[in-house]
PyMOL commands that place a pseudoatom at each C-alpha (Angstrom):
pseudoatom trace, name=CA, resn=UNK, resi=1, chain=A, elem=C, hetatm=0, pos=[0.000, 0.000, 0.000]
pseudoatom trace, name=CA, resn=UNK, resi=2, chain=A, elem=C, hetatm=0, pos=[1.491, 3.336, -1.046]
pseudoatom trace, name=CA, resn=UNK, resi=3, chain=A, elem=C, hetatm=0, pos=[0.739, 6.464, 0.941]
pseudoatom trace, name=CA, resn=UNK, resi=4, chain=A, elem=C, hetatm=0, pos=[1.582, 9.875, -0.473]
pseudoatom trace, name=CA, resn=UNK, resi=5, chain=A, elem=C, hetatm=0, pos=[2.167, 12.716, 1.971]
pseudoatom trace, name=CA, resn=UNK, resi=6, chain=A, elem=C, hetatm=0, pos=[3.039, 16.265, 1.044]
pseudoatom trace, name=CA, resn=UNK, resi=7, chain=A, elem=C, hetatm=0, pos=[5.681, 16.715, 3.713]
pseudoatom trace, name=CA, resn=UNK, resi=8, chain=A, elem=C, hetatm=0, pos=[6.406, 20.229, 2.511]
pseudoatom trace, name=CA, resn=UNK, resi=9, chain=A, elem=C, hetatm=0, pos=[2.928, 21.309, 3.599]
pseudoatom trace, name=CA, resn=UNK, resi=10, chain=A, elem=C, hetatm=0, pos=[3.070, 19.608, 6.991]
pseudoatom trace, name=CA, resn=UNK, resi=11, chain=A, elem=C, hetatm=0, pos=[4.015, 21.544, 10.100]
pseudoatom trace, name=CA, resn=UNK, resi=12, chain=A, elem=C, hetatm=0, pos=[6.882, 20.361, 12.264]
pseudoatom trace, name=CA, resn=UNK, resi=13, chain=A, elem=C, hetatm=0, pos=[4.374, 19.382, 14.945]
pseudoatom trace, name=CA, resn=UNK, resi=14, chain=A, elem=C, hetatm=0, pos=[2.436, 17.279, 12.420]
pseudoatom trace, name=CA, resn=UNK, resi=15, chain=A, elem=C, hetatm=0, pos=[5.629, 15.565, 11.264]
pseudoatom trace, name=CA, resn=UNK, resi=16, chain=A, elem=C, hetatm=0, pos=[6.624, 14.761, 14.840]
pseudoatom trace, name=CA, resn=UNK, resi=17, chain=A, elem=C, hetatm=0, pos=[3.178, 13.323, 15.582]
pseudoatom trace, name=CA, resn=UNK, resi=18, chain=A, elem=C, hetatm=0, pos=[3.391, 11.224, 12.416]
pseudoatom trace, name=CA, resn=UNK, resi=19, chain=A, elem=C, hetatm=0, pos=[6.823, 9.898, 13.422]
pseudoatom trace, name=CA, resn=UNK, resi=20, chain=A, elem=C, hetatm=0, pos=[5.540, 9.041, 16.904]
pseudoatom trace, name=CA, resn=UNK, resi=21, chain=A, elem=C, hetatm=0, pos=[2.503, 7.269, 15.424]
pseudoatom trace, name=CA, resn=UNK, resi=22, chain=A, elem=C, hetatm=0, pos=[4.675, 5.307, 12.984]
pseudoatom trace, name=CA, resn=UNK, resi=23, chain=A, elem=C, hetatm=0, pos=[7.121, 4.278, 15.686]
pseudoatom trace, name=CA, resn=UNK, resi=24, chain=A, elem=C, hetatm=0, pos=[4.316, 3.252, 18.045]
pseudoatom trace, name=CA, resn=UNK, resi=25, chain=A, elem=C, hetatm=0, pos=[2.783, 1.141, 15.295]
pseudoatom trace, name=CA, resn=UNK, resi=26, chain=A, elem=C, hetatm=0, pos=[6.086, -0.469, 14.327]
pseudoatom trace, name=CA, resn=UNK, resi=27, chain=A, elem=C, hetatm=0, pos=[7.040, -1.346, 17.873]
pseudoatom trace, name=CA, resn=UNK, resi=28, chain=A, elem=C, hetatm=0, pos=[3.662, -2.856, 18.725]
pseudoatom trace, name=CA, resn=UNK, resi=29, chain=A, elem=C, hetatm=0, pos=[2.853, -4.495, 15.400]
pseudoatom trace, name=CA, resn=UNK, resi=30, chain=A, elem=C, hetatm=0, pos=[6.176, -5.924, 14.178]
pseudoatom trace, name=CA, resn=UNK, resi=31, chain=A, elem=C, hetatm=0, pos=[8.015, -8.133, 16.701]
pseudoatom trace, name=CA, resn=UNK, resi=32, chain=A, elem=C, hetatm=0, pos=[10.730, -8.902, 14.125]
pseudoatom trace, name=CA, resn=UNK, resi=33, chain=A, elem=C, hetatm=0, pos=[12.287, -5.443, 14.450]
pseudoatom trace, name=CA, resn=UNK, resi=34, chain=A, elem=C, hetatm=0, pos=[15.515, -5.716, 16.427]
pseudoatom trace, name=CA, resn=UNK, resi=35, chain=A, elem=C, hetatm=0, pos=[17.973, -3.092, 17.536]
pseudoatom trace, name=CA, resn=UNK, resi=36, chain=A, elem=C, hetatm=0, pos=[21.469, -3.000, 16.032]
pseudoatom trace, name=CA, resn=UNK, resi=37, chain=A, elem=C, hetatm=0, pos=[24.267, -4.295, 18.277]
pseudoatom trace, name=CA, resn=UNK, resi=38, chain=A, elem=C, hetatm=0, pos=[25.725, -0.776, 18.636]
pseudoatom trace, name=CA, resn=UNK, resi=39, chain=A, elem=C, hetatm=0, pos=[22.605, 0.249, 20.561]
pseudoatom trace, name=CA, resn=UNK, resi=40, chain=A, elem=C, hetatm=0, pos=[23.701, -2.068, 23.390]
pseudoatom trace, name=CA, resn=UNK, resi=41, chain=A, elem=C, hetatm=0, pos=[27.007, -0.197, 23.593]
pseudoatom trace, name=CA, resn=UNK, resi=42, chain=A, elem=C, hetatm=0, pos=[25.199, 3.141, 23.756]
pseudoatom trace, name=CA, resn=UNK, resi=43, chain=A, elem=C, hetatm=0, pos=[22.876, 1.897, 26.494]
pseudoatom trace, name=CA, resn=UNK, resi=44, chain=A, elem=C, hetatm=0, pos=[25.817, 0.529, 28.488]
pseudoatom trace, name=CA, resn=UNK, resi=45, chain=A, elem=C, hetatm=0, pos=[27.587, 3.903, 28.271]
pseudoatom trace, name=CA, resn=UNK, resi=46, chain=A, elem=C, hetatm=0, pos=[24.452, 5.739, 29.366]
pseudoatom trace, name=CA, resn=UNK, resi=47, chain=A, elem=C, hetatm=0, pos=[24.048, 3.331, 32.284]
pseudoatom trace, name=CA, resn=UNK, resi=48, chain=A, elem=C, hetatm=0, pos=[27.659, 4.020, 33.275]
pseudoatom trace, name=CA, resn=UNK, resi=49, chain=A, elem=C, hetatm=0, pos=[27.088, 7.793, 33.147]
pseudoatom trace, name=CA, resn=UNK, resi=50, chain=A, elem=C, hetatm=0, pos=[23.955, 7.533, 35.275]
pseudoatom trace, name=CA, resn=UNK, resi=51, chain=A, elem=C, hetatm=0, pos=[25.603, 5.176, 37.785]
pseudoatom trace, name=CA, resn=UNK, resi=52, chain=A, elem=C, hetatm=0, pos=[28.577, 7.515, 38.148]
pseudoatom trace, name=CA, resn=UNK, resi=53, chain=A, elem=C, hetatm=0, pos=[26.323, 10.545, 38.657]
pseudoatom trace, name=CA, resn=UNK, resi=54, chain=A, elem=C, hetatm=0, pos=[27.574, 12.275, 35.501]
pseudoatom trace, name=CA, resn=UNK, resi=55, chain=A, elem=C, hetatm=0, pos=[24.051, 12.178, 34.034]
pseudoatom trace, name=CA, resn=UNK, resi=56, chain=A, elem=C, hetatm=0, pos=[20.534, 12.079, 35.478]
pseudoatom trace, name=CA, resn=UNK, resi=57, chain=A, elem=C, hetatm=0, pos=[17.340, 10.523, 34.189]
pseudoatom trace, name=CA, resn=UNK, resi=58, chain=A, elem=C, hetatm=0, pos=[14.287, 12.636, 33.478]
pseudoatom trace, name=CA, resn=UNK, resi=59, chain=A, elem=C, hetatm=0, pos=[10.700, 11.553, 32.916]
pseudoatom trace, name=CA, resn=UNK, resi=60, chain=A, elem=C, hetatm=0, pos=[9.919, 10.659, 29.290]
pseudoatom trace, name=CA, resn=UNK, resi=61, chain=A, elem=C, hetatm=0, pos=[6.949, 13.021, 29.130]
pseudoatom trace, name=CA, resn=UNK, resi=62, chain=A, elem=C, hetatm=0, pos=[9.128, 15.864, 30.450]
pseudoatom trace, name=CA, resn=UNK, resi=63, chain=A, elem=C, hetatm=0, pos=[11.765, 15.068, 27.814]
pseudoatom trace, name=CA, resn=UNK, resi=64, chain=A, elem=C, hetatm=0, pos=[9.151, 15.041, 25.039]
pseudoatom trace, name=CA, resn=UNK, resi=65, chain=A, elem=C, hetatm=0, pos=[7.801, 18.403, 26.192]
pseudoatom trace, name=CA, resn=UNK, resi=66, chain=A, elem=C, hetatm=0, pos=[11.306, 19.887, 26.306]
pseudoatom trace, name=CA, resn=UNK, resi=67, chain=A, elem=C, hetatm=0, pos=[12.003, 18.681, 22.767]
pseudoatom trace, name=CA, resn=UNK, resi=68, chain=A, elem=C, hetatm=0, pos=[8.675, 19.962, 21.462]
pseudoatom trace, name=CA, resn=UNK, resi=69, chain=A, elem=C, hetatm=0, pos=[9.257, 23.343, 23.105]
pseudoatom trace, name=CA, resn=UNK, resi=70, chain=A, elem=C, hetatm=0, pos=[12.688, 23.578, 21.442]
pseudoatom trace, name=CA, resn=UNK, resi=71, chain=A, elem=C, hetatm=0, pos=[11.412, 22.528, 18.017]
pseudoatom trace, name=CA, resn=UNK, resi=72, chain=A, elem=C, hetatm=0, pos=[8.140, 24.416, 17.829]
for i in range(1, 72): cmd.bond("trace and resi %d" % i, "trace and resi %d" % (i + 1))
show_as sticks, trace
zoom trace
């Protein structure tokens, strides 16, 4: 099934919502999608930074709002 979208006419907010919807659908509908091995290395480094106190976790909804505020 082909879907044509005029991305040039979409707002940034609309594009972000579309990406979120696509990702949500892919992650819940397609169990065959796997992460590349390098993602494990990235996660291990982030875990190290958090454990050492160099970085702190923030709530996902807070992070999304911060990103939206920066982009919109």
